[in-house]
C-alpha positions in Angstrom: -8.9 29.4 31.9 -6.8 26.4 33.1 -7.2 24.3 35.9 -4.8 21.2 36.3 -6.1 18.4 33.9 -9.0 20.7 32.9 -9.2 23.0 30.1 -12.5 25.5 29.9 -13.6 28.6 28.7 -16.6 29.3 30.3 -18.0 32.6 30.0 -21.3 33.9 30.8 -23.5 37.0 30.6 -26.2 37.3 33.1 -29.2 39.4 33.2 -32.2 39.9 35.7 -34.2 42.7 36.8 -35.7 44.6 39.3 -38.8 43.4 41.0 -41.9 44.9 39.0 -39.1 46.6 36.6 -39.3 49.0 39.7 -36.2 51.8 38.4 -34.3 51.0 41.7 -31.1 51.1 40.2 -30.2 54.9 40.8 -26.5 56.3 41.1 -26.5 55.7 45.1 -27.6 52.4 44.8 -25.0 51.4 41.8 -22.2 53.2 44.2 -22.5 50.3 46.8 -24.1 47.5 44.3 -21.3 47.3 41.9 -18.5 47.0 44.3 -20.6 44.6 46.5 -21.1 42.3 43.6 -17.5 42.5 42.5 -16.3 41.6 46.0 -19.0 38.8 46.2 -18.0 37.5 43.0 -14.1 37.4 44.2 -15.4 35.8 47.3 -17.2 33.1 45.2 -14.5 32.2 42.7 -16.3 33.7 39.9 -14.1 36.0 37.4 -15.9 39.3 37.0 -15.2 41.1 33.5 -18.2 43.6 34.0 -21.5 44.7 35.8 -23.9 47.4 35.3 -27.2 48.1 35.0 -30.1 50.7 33.5 -32.3 51.4 35.9 -34.4 48.3 36.2 -31.8 45.7 35.3 -28.4 44.4 35.7 -26.1 42.9 33.6 -23.1 40.7 34.8 -20.4 39.1 32.5 -18.2 36.1 34.5 -15.8 33.8 33.9 -16.5 30.6 35.8 -15.2 27.1 36.7 -16.8 23.8 35.6 -17.7 23.1 39.3 -19.8 26.1 39.6 -23.5 25.6 39.0 -25.0 28.3 36.8 -28.2 28.4 38.9 -26.4 29.3 42.0 -24.5 32.1 40.5 -27.6 34.0 39.7 -29.3 32.7 43.2 -26.0 33.8 45.0 -25.8 37.0 43.4 -28.9 38.3 43.6 -29.8 37.1 47.0 -26.8 38.6 48.5 -26.8 41.9 46.8 -30.6 42.4 47.5 -29.8 42.0 51.1 -27.0 43.7 51.5 -28.5 47.0 49.8 -31.7 46.6 51.6 -30.2 45.6 55.2 -26.6 46.4 55.1 -25.2 49.4 52.7 -26.6 52.0 55.3 -28.8 53.5 52.1 -32.5 54.4 52.5 -33.1 52.3 49.5 -34.5 48.8 49.2 -33.7 46.5 46.3 -35.3 43.2 45.4 -35.2 41.5 42.3 -37.7 39.9 39.9 -37.6 36.0 39.8 -35.5 34.5 37.0 -32.6 35.8 35.0 -31.4 35.8 31.5 -28.4 33.8 30.8 -25.7 33.1 27.4 -22.7 31.5 26.8 -20.3 33.7 24.8 -17.0 32.9 23.2 -13.6 34.7 24.9 -13.1 36.5 21.8 -16.6 38.1 22.3 -15.7 39.5 25.9 -14.5 43.1 25.1 -17.6 43.7 22.8 -19.8 42.2 25.4 -18.0 44.2 28.2 -18.6 47.6 26.2 -22.1 46.7 25.7 -22.4 46.5 29.6 -20.7 49.6 30.5 -22.4 51.5 28.2 -26.1 50.1 29.3 -27.5 53.6 29.8 -26.6 55.1 26.5 -28.2 52.0 24.7 -31.5 52.3 26.4 -31.7 56.2 26.2 -30.7 55.6 22.3 -33.0 52.3 21.7 -30.2 50.6 20.3 -30.0 47.6 22.8 -29.2 44.0 21.5 -32.3 42.2 21.9 -30.3 39.0 22.8 -28.2 40.7 25.1 -31.3 42.2 27.0 -33.3 39.0 27.0 -34.6 37.8 30.6 -37.6 35.8 29.7 -38.2 32.9 27.2 
C-alpha cells in the first residue's frame, strides 16, 4: 500500500465473539451481516480481504492506513454491525458482541493463507482443526 511519501503494509486479523458466546451467527444473520461489514469497511477506508465466522465469533482481515487507530476499527465495526442487525436489518434476530477482541498483524505474503482460513471457518470448527493463534480473543 502506498500513500504520498509514506510506505506501509498494515494488515490486521481481527476476531471477536458474540455476547456470552451465543450462537447468533446464523445463515440468515450472516447474509445481512457480511455485506454490511463490507460496505462499512469501504465507508471507513478499510481494505477488506475477508470476513466470516462460525456461529459465535467473527473473523475480519483488513488493510489499514497508518492514520487509523486499531482500537477504533474494532469499536466501529462491532458497534455499527450490532446496531444494524438488531435495529435496521429487518431481521427478528438480535446481535450483541462480547467486550474485547483479538488482533494480530500478518505479513502481506500470508494474506492468501489467512483468507482461506477465514473463508473455511465452519469446516475448521467442525473438524477441530482451528489455528490457536488466529482464534485467540482473550490473553
